[in-house]
Each structure stands twice: as structure tokens, then as C-alpha cells.
C-alpha positions in Angstrom: 179.2 209.2 2.7 181.6 206.3 3.7 181.7 203.3 1.5 179.9 200.2 2.8 181.7 196.9 3.3 180.8 194.3 0.8 179.6 190.8 1.7 182.8 189.3 0.4 185.0 191.3 2.8 182.9 190.2 5.7 183.0 186.5 4.7 186.7 186.5 4.2 187.2 188.1 7.6 185.1 185.4 9.1 186.9 182.7 7.2 190.2 184.0 8.5 189.0 184.1 12.1 187.7 180.5 11.8 191.0 179.3 10.4 192.8 181.0 13.2 190.6 179.4 15.8 191.0 176.0 14.1 194.7 176.4 14.0 194.9 177.3 17.7 192.6 174.5 18.6 194.7 172.0 16.6 197.8 173.2 18.4 196.1 172.7 21.7 195.2 169.2 20.8 198.7 168.2 19.7 200.2 169.6 22.8 197.8 167.5 24.9 198.9 164.4 22.9 202.5 165.1 23.7 201.8 164.6 27.4 201.3 160.8 26.9 202.5 158.5 29.6 205.7 156.6 29.1 205.6 152.8 29.0 207.5 150.7 31.5 210.6 148.8 30.4 209.0 145.3 30.5 205.5 146.5 29.3 204.9 143.5 27.0 205.7 141.1 29.8 203.2 142.7 32.2 200.3 143.1 29.8 197.0 141.8 31.1 194.4 140.1 28.9 190.9 140.3 30.3 187.5 139.3 28.9 184.8 141.9 29.4 181.1 142.3 28.6 180.3 145.2 26.2 176.8 145.6 24.8 176.0 142.0 25.6 179.0 140.8 23.7 182.0 139.2 25.4 185.3 140.7 24.3 188.9 140.2 25.1 191.0 143.3 25.7 194.7 143.8 26.5 195.7 146.4 29.1 199.2 147.7 28.9 200.9 149.2 32.0 202.1 152.8 32.0 203.6 155.0 34.7 202.3 158.4 35.7 204.2 160.9 37.7 202.5 163.1 40.3 203.9 165.5 42.9 203.7 162.7 45.4 205.5 160.1 43.3 205.1 157.7 40.4 202.5 155.0 40.2 201.5 152.4 37.6 198.1 152.2 35.9 196.7 150.3 32.9 196.1 152.0 29.6 192.8 151.3 28.0 192.3 154.5 25.9 191.9 152.6 22.7 188.7 150.8 23.9 186.1 153.5 23.4 183.2 151.1 23.1 183.6 149.7 26.6 181.2 151.3 29.1 182.5 153.1 32.2 180.8 150.6 34.5 182.9 147.7 33.1 186.1 149.7 33.7 185.0 150.4 37.2 184.4 146.7 37.8 187.9 145.9 36.5 189.5 148.5 38.6 187.8 147.1 41.7 188.6 143.4 40.9 192.3 144.0 40.0 192.8 146.7 42.6 194.6 149.0 40.1 194.0 152.3 38.4 192.8 152.3 34.7 193.3 155.1 32.2 190.1 155.0 30.2 189.0 157.1 27.2 187.0 159.3 29.5 189.5 159.7 32.4 191.3 157.8 35.1 189.3 155.2 37.1 190.5 154.2 40.5 189.2 151.4 42.7 186.3 152.7 45.0 187.6 154.8 47.9 191.2 155.2 46.5 193.1 158.0 44.9 196.4 158.4 43.1 198.2 158.9 46.5 196.8 155.6 47.8 198.0 153.8 44.7 201.5 155.3 45.2 201.6 154.1 48.9 200.3 150.7 47.9 202.9 150.1 45.2 205.8 151.4 47.3 204.7 149.0 50.1 204.6 146.1 47.6 208.1 147.0 46.4 209.4 147.1 50.0 207.9 143.6 50.6 209.7 142.2 47.5 212.9 143.8 48.6 212.8 142.0 52.0 212.3 138.5 50.5 
């Protein structure tokens, strides 16, 4: 009769499988972190300080500009990933008022009716106007 596996053998096998999954999960998270956006050269000069309303409390936040590259070109958006307590509706209001894209903790927020491609076209048109003056 074949010998039965003991409970210890089963638990150690499960523990090894869990550590392997955890390790692969940790590697996936670190690789996602490496894809951070690069800051512009004069980022501190272009920072925007805005007051918002979060949970009935008025707060002041600082948005830093970053650049993102897409197959269509590069465009600028504001980084707000550190403000997790701010609701999505407030970021949507900011994007519409400022007419810029915002990188929030839960994803990119564009002004209503615009996409990344529209932002690229808008910013290249603004650069062309500055060049003519």
C-alpha cells in the first residue's frame, strides 16, 4: 500500500506556492512602478496650487506637470496620484475648469469630450502660436 502524504508535506507545498505567487506579484508591481512618467525640466515653476472640496473640507493641493508619450506624440498632464482622499468628481471638475488632463490615483481624467490625441493637438497648436509671436 502506498504511503499517505502527511499534513506537513501538504502545508509546506501550499506555503511554497503562496510565496511563489507573492514573489511574482511583487515583481509585477515593481515593474509597473518603473513606468512612471518623467517630470518636465521646469516642473517646479509650472506647479499649480488649487483649493478643492473633499468630504466637506476645503483643502489645497499642488499638481505637478508630467509628460506622457503615446504613439501619436507627447502631451502634458498634471500628477495627482498622491491625493487618494479626493473624490473622482472633484478631479473631473478640475480637468474641465483647467482644460488639462489629470493623472489621478484611479486613472487618467480628461476634460469631457476629449482624449489624449485631442490634448496633443491642443498643446502643439499652443506651441505653434507661441512660436509665431
